[in-house]
C-alpha positions in Angstrom: 64.6 65.8 123.7 67.3 65.8 126.3 69.1 68.7 124.5 65.8 70.6 124.1 65.2 70.3 127.8 68.7 71.6 128.6 68.2 74.5 126.2 64.8 75.7 127.3 64.3 74.1 130.7 61.2 72.4 129.5 61.0 70.1 132.6 60.2 73.2 134.7 57.5 74.3 132.3 55.5 71.0 132.4 52.1 71.1 134.0 51.3 67.5 133.3 53.7 64.7 132.4 57.4 64.9 131.6 59.5 65.7 128.5 61.0 62.2 128.7 57.5 60.8 128.1 58.0 61.9 124.5 60.7 59.3 124.1 58.9 56.5 125.9 55.5 57.0 124.2 55.0 55.7 120.6 54.2 58.8 118.4 54.1 61.0 121.5 53.4 64.7 121.4 53.7 67.5 123.9 51.0 70.2 123.7 50.9 73.8 125.0 48.4 74.4 127.8 46.2 76.8 125.7 46.2 74.4 122.7 45.3 71.5 125.0 42.5 73.5 126.5 41.1 74.4 123.1 41.2 70.8 122.0 40.0 69.5 125.4 43.0 67.2 125.5 44.7 65.7 128.5 47.6 63.3 128.9 46.9 59.9 127.2 44.4 61.3 124.6 44.9 60.8 120.9 45.2 63.8 118.5 45.5 63.8 114.7 48.2 66.0 113.1 47.8 67.0 109.4 50.8 68.1 107.3 50.5 70.7 104.5 50.7 67.8 102.0 47.5 66.3 103.5 49.3 63.4 105.2 47.9 62.6 108.6 49.3 60.8 111.7 47.8 60.0 115.1 49.7 61.1 118.2 49.3 60.3 121.9 49.5 63.3 124.3 52.5 62.6 126.5 52.5 65.8 128.4 51.3 69.4 128.6 53.6 72.4 129.1 53.1 76.1 129.8 55.7 78.8 129.0 53.4 81.7 130.0 53.4 83.1 126.4 50.1 82.6 124.5 51.7 82.3 121.0 53.9 79.5 122.3 51.4 77.7 124.5 48.8 78.0 121.7 50.8 77.3 118.5 53.7 75.1 119.3 54.0 71.4 119.9 56.9 69.0 120.5 57.3 65.7 118.6 60.2 63.3 118.1 62.3 64.1 115.1 61.6 60.8 113.4 57.9 61.2 113.8 57.8 64.7 112.2 60.0 63.5 109.4 57.6 60.7 108.8 54.6 63.0 108.9 56.2 65.4 106.4 57.4 62.5 104.2 61.1 63.5 104.5 64.2 61.4 104.9 66.1 61.0 108.2 68.5 63.9 107.3 65.8 66.5 107.1 65.9 69.3 109.7 64.8 72.9 109.5 67.0 74.7 112.1 69.6 74.2 114.9 69.6 76.3 118.0 72.7 76.9 120.0 72.8 78.2 123.6 75.9 80.2 124.6 77.3 80.9 128.0 78.0 84.5 126.8 75.2 85.9 124.8 77.3 88.9 123.7 79.3 86.6 121.5 76.1 85.5 119.6 76.5 88.1 116.7 80.1 87.3 115.9 79.6 83.5 116.3 76.5 83.6 114.0 78.5 85.3 111.3 81.3 82.9 111.6 79.0 79.8 111.4 77.3 81.3 108.4 80.6 81.7 106.6 81.8 78.3 107.6 78.8 76.2 106.7 77.0 78.3 104.1 73.7 78.4 106.0 71.8 81.3 107.3 72.7 82.0 110.9 70.7 84.5 113.0 71.8 85.7 116.4 69.3 86.2 119.2 69.5 90.0 119.0 68.5 90.0 115.3 65.7 87.6 115.8 64.3 89.5 118.9 65.2 93.0 117.7 61.7 94.5 118.6 61.9 93.0 122.1 65.5 94.3 122.5 64.5 97.7 121.3 61.6 97.9 123.7 63.8 96.8 126.6 66.4 99.5 125.7 63.7 102.2 125.7 62.3 101.0 129.0 65.8 100.9 130.6 66.6 104.4 129.3 63.4 105.8 130.7 64.1 104.1 134.0 67.6 105.6 134.3 66.3 109.0 133.3 63.6 109.0 135.9 66.0 107.7 138.6 68.6 110.3 137.7 66.0 113.1 137.9 64.9 111.9 141.3 68.4 111.8 142.6 69.1 115.2 141.1 66.0 116.6 143.0 67.2 114.9 146.2 70.7 116.5 145.6 69.1 120.0 145.5 67.3 119.2 148.7 70.5 118.3 150.4 72.2 121.4 149.0 69.4 123.6 150.4 69.6 121.8 153.8 73.4 122.3 154.0 73.1 126.0 153.1 70.5 126.5 155.9 72.8 124.7 158.3 75.7 126.9 157.4 73.6 130.1 157.9 72.6 128.9 161.3 76.2 127.9 162.2 78.0 131.0 161.1 79.1 132.0 164.6 80.2 128.4 165.4 82.3 128.5 162.2 83.9 131.7 163.2 84.7 130.3 166.6 86.3 127.2 165.1 88.4 129.2 162.7 89.5 131.5 165.5 90.6 128.5 167.4 92.9 127.5 164.6 90.7 125.2 162.4 91.9 125.3 158.8 89.7 125.6 155.7 90.0 122.0 154.9 88.9 121.1 158.4 85.7 123.2 158.1 85.1 121.6 154.6 85.5 118.1 156.0 83.1 118.8 158.9 80.2 120.0 156.6 81.0 117.5 153.9 80.9 114.6 156.3 77.5 115.8 157.5 76.3 115.9 153.9 77.6 112.4 153.3 76.1 111.1 156.5 72.7 112.4 155.3 73.3 110.8 151.9 74.4 107.4 153.2 71.7 107.1 155.8 69.1 108.2 153.3 70.5 106.0 150.6 70.4 102.9 152.8 66.9 103.6 154.0 65.8 104.2 150.3 67.4 100.9 149.2 65.6 99.1 152.0 62.3 100.7 151.3 62.7 100.1 147.6 63.5 96.4 148.1 60.4 96.0 150.4 58.1 97.7 147.9 59.6 95.8 145.0 59.2 92.5 146.8 55.6 93.4 147.6 55.0 94.2 143.9 56.6 90.9 142.9 54.0 89.1 145.1 51.1 91.1 143.6 48.9 89.0 141.3 49.2 90.1 137.6 45.9 90.9 135.8 44.8 88.0 133.6 45.8 88.4 129.9 44.9 86.1 127.0 48.2 86.8 125.3 50.6 86.4 128.3 50.2 84.1 131.3 52.0 85.7 134.2 51.0 85.0 137.8 52.8 87.9 139.5 54.3 91.2 138.4 57.8 90.5 137.0 60.4 92.3 139.1 64.2 92.1 138.7 66.2 91.9 141.9 69.7 92.1 140.2 72.3 93.4 142.6 73.8 95.8 140.0 70.6 97.9 140.1 71.1 98.5 143.8 74.8 99.2 143.4 74.1 101.7 140.6 71.5 103.4 142.9 73.9 103.5 145.8 76.8 104.9 143.7 74.6 107.6 142.1 73.2 108.5 145.5 76.6 108.9 147.0 77.9 110.9 144.0 74.9 113.3 144.2 75.2 113.7 147.9 78.9 114.5 147.6 78.4 117.1 144.9 75.5 118.6 146.7 77.5 119.0 149.9 80.8 120.1 148.4 79.7 123.6 147.4 78.2 124.6 150.8 81.1 123.1 152.6 83.6 125.1 150.5 81.4 128.2 151.2 81.6 127.6 154.9 85.4 127.2 154.8 85.8 130.6 153.0 83.9 132.6 155.6 85.9 135.3 157.4 85.6 134.9 161.2 86.1 138.6 161.8 83.3 139.6 159.6 81.0 137.0 161.1 81.7 138.1 164.7 81.2 141.8 163.9 77.8 141.1 162.4 
C-alpha cells in the first residue's frame, strides 16, 4: 500500500480515512466516492465482494477516495494483496500486473521493450496505454499553437503598418538626420528600436493580462459532469508557455519593424527636402 501511495499520491485523494487504514483493518477495502455513494457506504461499514467463481468475502470500508474521474471513482477499489488472492482462490505468488513510475517518462517506451525482452512478459508503456488521450492532447496543443501564431502574425502586420505610418510622417526628420551625417545603420537602429519597444511593452502587458485572465479562469467553477469530477477549470501555468509567447512576440516584432526601418534608411534626403 505504501508503494501504491507513492505511485499515485493516494493520500491526497482520500476524502475519508487513510490508505494506511487498509493495512491496519482486517479485510479492509478502499472505495471510490461514486461507488460508495451508490452503495450508501461510509467508513466502518461492511461490504460483500463476489469473485467471478462465485466466492464471497466480507470487507470493512477503511477509507473513501476521489480521483475526479468517474470510471475510477465508480469502478475501482483497493484491497490488500493477500485478501484479493484469498477471494480469487489463488496462491501467494499470484499477481496480474506491476506498475513502474519513472522520473523521465520519455524513457518509458524503450524501458518497456527492454523489460519485455528480459522477463518474457508483456510490457506496455504509458504512451501506448493512453494513446487516445495523447493523440487528443497533441491535436489540442497543435490548434493552440496555430491560433497563437496567427494572432501574433496579425499583431506583426499591425506593427508593420504603424511603423510605415510613422516613417511617412517623419520623412523630413529622416532627411535632416541624414543631412547631419547619420548613417543608414543609425536610421535603421532608431526605427527598429521603436518597433522593439512597442513589441516588448505590448508583450509584457499581454503576458500580464493573459496570466490574470488565466488565473481567473482557473478559479471559475467547472460545470458538474457525471463522468468527470473537476471543481475548477484546469489551467496550466507552465513557465515554458510564457517563454514561448515572449520569444514569438519579440521575433514577430523584430521582423515587422525590420522592413520599415530599412525603408527609412534608404530614403534620399535630397528627394525628401525637394518634395
